N, C-alpha and C positions, 0 to 999 in steps of 0.2 A: 480595416482588417478584412481580409478575404474570409468568406464563410468556410470555416473548417468544421467538418463533421466528425464526430466521435461516436463509435459504437461501444457503449459501456455494457459489459457483461458481468453481472453480479447477482447472486441468488439471495442475498440478504437485503430485504426491501429497505430497511432504514438506512443502510450504508449506500445503496444505489440511489436513493432519494437525495441524500446529503451530497454525494459526489456530483450527481446530475445537476442539482441546483447550483452548486459552486461553479461548475464548468459553464453552465448557461449564463450565470452572472458575469463570467469573464468573456462572454461573447461567442462561445462555441455552440454549434448545433448538436444536440445529444440525442441519440437513439438508445433506448435501454432494452436489454434482454436479460431474462432470468437464468438462461442456460445456453449451452453451446448450440443446441438444435434451433432454438428461437433466434439466436444471433446469426446463424447461417441463413435462415429464412429472411431476416431483415437485410443482411448484407446483399443477398441475391436480388431482392426487390429494389433496394436503394441503388445498387450498382447498375441495374437495368434501366432505371429511370434517369440516372445521371450520366450514363454512358461510360462508366469506369471500365 
């Protein structure tokens, strides 16, 4: 399976942890953000590194 990256945006820590763990278990690479501002920063950083 090709590395598939998921940006998970969730402000409830317990839910974010659960979903992130399950997605990682299924082989996905997960980046987590607690809000839209943090998600945008992660997206810009990751897309600059990966050339998206």
